[in-house]
C-alpha positions as a printed NumPy array, in Angstrom:
array([[-158.116,  143.896,   22.903],
       [-158.458,  146.249,   25.84 ],
       [-157.946,  144.469,   29.174],
       [-160.651,  144.842,   31.812],
       [-160.336,  147.636,   34.343],
       [-159.044,  146.445,   37.701],
       [-161.567,  147.279,   40.403],
       [-159.857,  147.024,   43.775],
       [-161.423,  145.163,   46.663],
       [-159.286,  147.242,   49.034],
       [-159.499,  150.868,   47.892],
       [-158.082,  152.255,   51.145],
       [-155.044,  149.971,   51.166],
       [-151.593,  150.817,   49.816],
       [-148.161,  149.554,   50.808],
       [-148.054,  149.092,   54.596],
       [-146.342,  151.765,   56.657],
       [-143.947,  149.107,   57.986],
       [-142.684,  148.295,   54.501],
       [-142.497,  151.969,   53.571],
       [-140.449,  152.949,   56.614],
       [-138.137,  149.916,   56.463],
       [-137.408,  150.641,   52.795],
       [-136.772,  154.306,   53.608],
       [-134.447,  153.27 ,   56.432],
       [-132.462,  151.027,   54.08 ],
       [-132.2  ,  153.756,   51.432],
       [-130.843,  156.304,   53.916],
       [-128.748,  154.083,   56.179],
       [-131.008,  154.786,   59.154],
       [-131.155,  152.788,   62.364],
       [-134.419,  150.906,   61.931],
       [-136.514,  151.145,   65.099],
       [-139.671,  151.139,   62.986],
       [-140.724,  147.657,   61.907],
       [-141.209,  145.38 ,   64.907],
       [-138.571,  142.7  ,   64.582],
       [-135.605,  141.777,   66.82 ],
       [-132.086,  142.123,   65.454],
       [-130.762,  139.292,   67.629],
       [-130.828,  135.54 ,   67.095],
       [-133.543,  133.089,   68.107],
       [-132.704,  130.732,   70.999],
       [-129.964,  128.232,   70.174],
       [-132.122,  125.269,   71.165],
       [-134.776,  126.358,   68.656],
       [-132.265,  126.772,   65.813],
       [-130.752,  123.369,   66.577],
       [-134.217,  121.789,   66.665],
       [-134.992,  123.267,   63.236],
       [-131.844,  121.698,   61.83 ],
       [-132.755,  118.377,   63.382],
       [-136.222,  118.527,   61.868],
       [-134.76 ,  119.204,   58.419],
       [-132.249,  116.369,   58.728],
       [-134.901,  113.929,   59.963],
       [-137.036,  114.418,   56.876],
       [-139.782,  116.712,   58.162],
       [-139.912,  118.56 ,   54.862],
       [-143.305,  117.725,   53.395],
       [-146.84 ,  118.951,   54.053],
       [-147.829,  119.116,   57.683],
       [-151.345,  118.095,   58.726],
       [-153.767,  120.925,   57.966],
       [-154.429,  121.63 ,   61.655],
       [-150.747,  121.491,   62.627],
       [-148.155,  118.884,   63.608],
       [-149.627,  116.824,   66.489],
       [-146.596,  117.288,   68.737],
       [-146.852,  121.071,   68.377],
       [-150.578,  121.153,   69.088],
       [-149.922,  119.064,   72.215],
       [-147.105,  121.418,   73.254],
       [-149.434,  124.428,   72.787],
       [-152.065,  122.698,   74.942],
       [-149.454,  122.007,   77.649],
       [-148.195,  125.591,   77.527],
       [-151.722,  127.016,   77.694],
       [-152.524,  124.938,   80.763],
       [-149.256,  125.994,   82.387],
       [-149.864,  129.689,   81.69 ],
       [-153.635,  130.083,   82.024],
       [-154.925,  127.057,   83.918],
       [-157.014,  125.693,   81.068],
       [-156.127,  122.942,   78.614],
       [-157.605,  123.284,   75.12 ],
       [-158.183,  120.082,   73.208],
       [-155.192,  119.605,   70.917],
       [-157.272,  117.96 ,   68.201],
       [-160.451,  120.052,   68.125],
       [-159.451,  123.492,   69.476],
       [-155.903,  124.306,   68.284],
       [-154.974,  125.217,   64.711],
       [-151.452,  126.172,   63.606],
       [-151.298,  128.966,   61.032],
       [-148.801,  130.848,   58.893],
       [-148.4  ,  133.622,   61.423],
       [-150.944,  135.489,   63.515],
       [-151.941,  137.625,   60.522],
       [-153.244,  134.556,   58.71 ],
       [-155.113,  133.497,   61.832],
       [-156.759,  136.926,   62.105],
       [-157.843,  136.781,   58.463],
       [-159.17 ,  133.23 ,   58.837],
       [-161.14 ,  134.07 ,   61.983],
       [-162.805,  137.094,   60.403],
       [-163.609,  135.193,   57.22 ],
       [-164.988,  132.27 ,   59.224],
       [-167.768,  134.166,   61.015],
       [-168.215,  137.577,   59.379],
       [-170.568,  137.932,   56.405],
       [-171.395,  140.682,   53.941],
       [-173.37 ,  143.437,   55.661],
       [-172.083,  142.592,   59.158],
       [-170.239,  145.037,   61.42 ],
       [-167.022,  144.409,   63.335],
       [-165.957,  146.623,   66.237],
       [-162.264,  147.497,   66.375],
       [-160.543,  149.662,   68.976],
       [-158.377,  152.427,   67.526],
       [-155.453,  152.537,   67.24 ],
       [-155.361,  148.964,   65.939],
       [-153.019,  146.836,   63.867],
       [-153.338,  147.513,   60.166],
       [-154.341,  144.009,   59.033],
       [-157.662,  144.064,   60.91 ],
       [-159.707,  146.286,   58.613],
       [-158.628,  144.731,   55.28 ],
       [-159.813,  141.341,   56.551],
       [-163.144,  142.922,   57.473],
       [-163.407,  144.696,   54.111],
       [-162.737,  141.489,   52.164],
       [-165.563,  139.808,   54.082],
       [-167.909,  142.51 ,   52.764],
       [-168.425,  143.836,   56.285],
       [-167.905,  147.244,   57.887],
       [-165.306,  148.091,   60.508],
       [-166.787,  150.23 ,   63.292],
       [-163.934,  152.149,   64.9  ],
       [-164.189,  152.976,   68.611],
       [-161.322,  155.162,   69.871],
       [-159.244,  154.248,   72.89 ],
       [-158.284,  157.025,   75.273],
       [-155.656,  159.073,   73.362],
       [-153.409,  159.33 ,   76.435],
       [-153.747,  156.024,   78.316],
       [-155.03 ,  153.897,   75.408],
       [-157.609,  152.438,   77.768],
       [-160.991,  151.362,   76.349],
       [-164.228,  153.152,   77.209],
       [-166.699,  150.281,   77.377],
       [-169.653,  152.66 ,   77.34 ],
       [-168.502,  153.813,   73.895],
       [-168.146,  150.21 ,   72.804],
       [-171.646,  149.446,   74.071],
       [-172.992,  152.419,   72.11 ],
       [-171.305,  151.095,   68.958],
       [-173.059,  147.717,   69.139],
       [-175.904,  147.346,   66.661],
       [-178.077,  144.474,   65.431],
       [-175.478,  143.958,   62.685],
       [-172.504,  143.598,   65.073],
       [-170.93 ,  140.205,   64.508],
       [-167.454,  140.424,   66.069],
       [-165.447,  142.452,   68.595],
       [-161.662,  142.555,   68.135],
       [-159.336,  143.238,   71.082],
       [-155.542,  143.265,   71.468],
       [-153.513,  142.975,   74.676],
       [-150.664,  143.756,   75.179],
       [-151.582,  146.405,   72.686],
       [-149.768,  147.306,   69.493],
       [-148.771,  150.134,   69.149],
       [-149.14 ,  151.469,   72.723],
       [-148.187,  148.554,   74.986],
       [-151.326,  149.13 ,   77.094],
       [-152.85 ,  146.03 ,   78.701],
       [-156.391,  144.974,   79.485],
       [-157.209,  144.346,   83.147],
       [-159.455,  141.888,   84.963],
       [-162.059,  144.655,   85.121],
       [-161.81 ,  145.071,   81.354],
       [-162.407,  141.367,   80.819],
       [-165.439,  141.499,   83.102],
       [-166.747,  144.48 ,   81.137],
       [-166.335,  142.562,   77.877],
       [-168.206,  139.597,   79.332],
       [-171.06 ,  141.884,   80.401],
       [-171.168,  143.519,   76.953],
       [-171.296,  140.258,   75.037],
       [-173.501,  138.244,   77.376],
       [-176.761,  137.146,   75.732],
       [-175.62 ,  138.408,   72.324],
       [-174.596,  136.632,   69.144],
       [-171.32 ,  138.573,   68.985],
       [-168.066,  136.644,   68.655],
       [-164.739,  137.807,   70.125],
       [-161.287,  137.858,   68.528],
       [-158.426,  138.341,   70.982],
       [-155.029,  139.174,   69.467],
       [-152.5  ,  138.109,   72.12 ],
       [-149.254,  137.903,   70.164],
       [-147.3  ,  139.793,   72.867],
       [-148.763,  137.638,   75.667],
       [-145.401,  136.837,   77.28 ],
       [-143.853,  140.316,   77.045],
       [-145.308,  141.923,   80.169],
       [-143.507,  144.022,   82.763],
       [-143.398,  145.112,   86.398],
       [-144.963,  141.94 ,   87.766],
       [-148.183,  142.369,   85.777],
       [-150.273,  139.397,   84.631],
       [-151.466,  139.   ,   81.075],
       [-155.242,  138.699,   81.203],
       [-155.766,  136.206,   78.425],
       [-159.316,  135.585,   77.287],
       [-158.483,  131.926,   77.947],
       [-158.646,  132.636,   81.689],
       [-162.349,  133.547,   81.44 ],
       [-164.744,  130.665,   80.619],
       [-167.607,  132.948,   79.584],
       [-165.387,  134.684,   77.028],
       [-163.465,  131.59 ,   75.973],
       [-166.621,  129.897,   74.677],
       [-167.159,  132.638,   72.063],
       [-163.558,  133.57 ,   71.209],
       [-160.76 ,  133.089,   68.747],
       [-157.545,  133.55 ,   70.772],
       [-154.579,  134.175,   68.505],
       [-150.865,  134.135,   69.262],
       [-147.511,  134.087,   67.475],
       [-144.269,  132.202,   67.977],
       [-142.382,  134.886,   66.066],
       [-142.764,  137.435,   68.876],
       [-142.025,  134.937,   71.647],
       [-138.984,  133.288,   70.067],
       [-137.339,  136.228,   68.203],
       [-138.05 ,  134.769,   64.741],
       [-140.713,  136.884,   63.084],
       [-139.61 ,  135.699,   59.641],
       [-140.604,  132.102,   60.363],
       [-144.283,  133.173,   60.28 ],
       [-145.83 ,  130.551,   62.564],
       [-148.8  ,  131.336,   64.795],
       [-151.875,  129.585,   66.085],
       [-155.517,  129.996,   67.009],
       [-157.295,  128.485,   70.004],
       [-161.077,  128.397,   69.664],
       [-163.976,  126.175,   70.808],
       [-164.649,  123.15 ,   68.586],
       [-167.557,  124.681,   66.639],
       [-165.59 ,  127.862,   65.906],
       [-162.476,  125.847,   65.057],
       [-164.451,  123.876,   62.47 ],
       [-165.38 ,  127.112,   60.676],
       [-161.891,  128.57 ,   61.135],
       [-160.309,  125.49 ,   59.558],
       [-162.606,  125.669,   56.539],
       [-160.957,  128.985,   55.675],
       [-157.448,  127.972,   56.736],
       [-157.395,  124.848,   54.556],
       [-158.078,  126.885,   51.4  ],
       [-155.876,  129.803,   52.419],
       [-152.481,  128.323,   53.31 ],
       [-153.63 ,  124.75 ,   54.121],
       [-150.575,  124.169,   56.308],
       [-147.534,  125.892,   57.716],
       [-143.755,  125.336,   57.403],
       [-143.315,  121.804,   58.699],
       [-139.734,  121.838,   60.081],
       [-140.47 ,  124.943,   62.167],
       [-143.507,  123.254,   63.708],
       [-141.358,  120.367,   64.919],
       [-138.761,  122.827,   66.19 ],
       [-141.292,  124.836,   68.193],
       [-142.707,  121.644,   69.713],
       [-139.228,  120.685,   70.916],
       [-138.521,  124.204,   72.177],
       [-141.768,  124.572,   74.139],
       [-141.323,  121.186,   75.801],
       [-137.592,  121.464,   76.36 ],
       [-137.237,  125.068,   77.518],
       [-140.443,  126.464,   79.057],
       [-138.326,  128.958,   80.955],
       [-137.875,  130.933,   77.733],
       [-141.464,  132.127,   77.479],
       [-141.825,  132.311,   81.262],
       [-138.87 ,  134.704,   81.516],
       [-139.496,  136.706,   78.353],
       [-140.777,  139.747,   80.246],
       [-137.69 ,  139.649,   82.454],
       [-135.531,  139.484,   79.314],
       [-137.14 ,  142.555,   77.744],
       [-137.68 ,  144.696,   80.844],
       [-134.01 ,  145.754,   81.165],
       [-134.07 ,  146.727,   77.489],
       [-137.222,  148.783,   78.048],
       [-135.818,  150.472,   81.158],
       [-132.434,  151.227,   79.623],
       [-133.978,  152.618,   76.442],
       [-136.433,  154.793,   78.384],
       [-133.614,  156.181,   80.532],
       [-131.611,  156.996,   77.403],
       [-134.62 ,  158.711,   75.818],
       [-134.736,  161.116,   78.769],
       [-131.466,  162.558,   77.428],
       [-133.317,  163.533,   74.234],
       [-136.227,  165.898,   73.56 ],
       [-138.544,  162.964,   72.985],
       [-140.941,  162.197,   75.841],
       [-141.449,  158.455,   76.42 ],
       [-144.904,  157.183,   77.389],
       [-145.427,  154.245,   79.8  ],
       [-144.912,  150.735,   78.387],
       [-146.797,  148.065,   80.396],
       [-146.243,  145.326,   77.785],
       [-144.966,  144.503,   74.308],
       [-141.708,  145.762,   72.804],
       [-142.709,  149.168,   71.459],
       [-142.022,  152.566,   72.993],
       [-144.291,  155.477,   72.104],
       [-142.66 ,  158.906,   72.217],
       [-144.21 ,  162.36 ,   72.155],
       [-142.229,  164.562,   69.745],
       [-144.217,  167.79 ,   70.278],
       [-141.186,  169.517,   71.836],
       [-139.287,  168.984,   68.582],
       [-141.676,  169.519,   65.683],
       [-145.145,  170.632,   64.582],
       [-145.103,  168.199,   61.65 ],
       [-147.807,  165.555,   61.441],
       [-146.613,  162.115,   62.47 ],
       [-146.073,  160.724,   58.949],
       [-144.019,  163.773,   57.919],
       [-142.098,  163.714,   61.201],
       [-141.156,  160.04 ,   60.853],
       [-140.017,  160.583,   57.278],
       [-137.954,  163.624,   58.377],
       [-136.498,  161.654,   61.287],
       [-135.47 ,  158.819,   58.966],
       [-134.084,  160.869,   56.091],
       [-132.49 ,  163.765,   57.969],
       [-131.484,  162.186,   61.282],
       [-131.017,  158.495,   60.507],
       [-133.57 ,  156.865,   62.827],
       [-136.648,  155.117,   61.446],
       [-139.871,  155.211,   63.482],
       [-143.505,  154.39 ,   62.757],
       [-146.214,  157.083,   62.824],
       [-149.417,  156.286,   64.732],
       [-151.901,  157.678,   62.22 ],
       [-151.955,  154.482,   60.038],
       [-153.329,  152.627,   63.083],
       [-156.434,  154.88 ,   63.126],
       [-159.468,  155.504,   60.964],
       [-159.496,  159.066,   62.36 ],
       [-156.369,  160.035,   64.318],
       [-156.883,  162.305,   67.346],
       [-156.371,  165.95 ,   66.337],
       [-152.926,  167.273,   67.168],
       [-151.526,  163.924,   68.295],
       [-147.715,  163.976,   68.049],
       [-146.673,  160.377,   68.728],
       [-144.292,  157.941,   67.041],
       [-143.545,  154.273,   67.751],
       [-140.029,  152.949,   68.346],
       [-139.119,  149.263,   68.687],
       [-136.698,  148.355,   71.495],
       [-136.416,  144.646,   70.581],
       [-132.856,  145.359,   69.484],
       [-129.284,  144.781,   70.587],
       [-127.862,  147.435,   72.903],
       [-125.504,  148.585,   70.138],
       [-128.457,  149.262,   67.833],
       [-130.325,  151.218,   70.497],
       [-127.178,  153.13 ,   71.478],
       [-126.623,  154.167,   67.855],
       [-130.213,  155.381,   67.634],
       [-129.971,  157.335,   70.881],
       [-126.768,  159.023,   69.757],
       [-128.637,  160.362,   66.726],
       [-131.783,  161.242,   68.664],
       [-129.764,  163.292,   71.147],
       [-128.909,  165.672,   68.297],
       [-132.547,  166.572,   67.6  ]])
């Protein structure tokens, strides 16, 4: 018998650029500054707490919404950071990473025929979640130089079918951050509409130069219509543990949990206990995370000035965009492949973050969440370009 023809639900999706570049880096012995993961250990207290959780028998299913002690710790941390305390039982859900939370939020409120506004460049998991919901992603470009939003363009993109607006600050891949004025503009845009808001805040604690992260949670008018999503992997240097969470009002959390319970149901139990202990026992870690990364950012930027790559500003997050136009006329995908194969440094092109990349853009993303030795090895190779 002839098997049925596979008809893809995601015709535009192939292997992610992060997997492609990391595999290419491994094949060619390149320094991997592409995929966004640290190459240093998580905090010792967190590792010890994980071991304790394993030894104390926390090895079975966690409650669907998350271990109670972790949800309480998230509520405490949110109040400490943003002056508002979400209800641990009705407003906080622990997920298998922020990517799961993004998928669950989209699936919870977006229906076939709806539209979702995304701001390009945006993280590559946004549009597949929208596509699987049977909806359409409406791409509104950020400024190609500052990566700031033009709220007039966003307003023009709103239609009767608009169901959700997705924002991200600090922004991946650029590191740009939304301001108080931006949050006020969003509130004005969404006021008296039926549009929900998804705020991707996974880099919330990696902010520099005395800046303040403008979480949606600080703004009551936005908070009442928002899914606010974060990730422990970015904050605690353990991206492979895949634990994140979503804070949303009770009615939205009910719908979010309907999807979550039939997606992953629950998340790695020992890690949940470990994060609860870490948040309660060492709040200074997340409070000082920007101060931890800022010397890495500054040192790496200074080193880049000895190369022909031009670094762009980095207000937040742990990625450095570089302009390579002084080196090559190749498009960004070809340049990053050439850089990896011929010069031993893996980077990420920006074009996969766009529906339609800006013409002539010559930018690549480098990750500086690395040990000094890793960054030094990369710089030594980049200086030869």
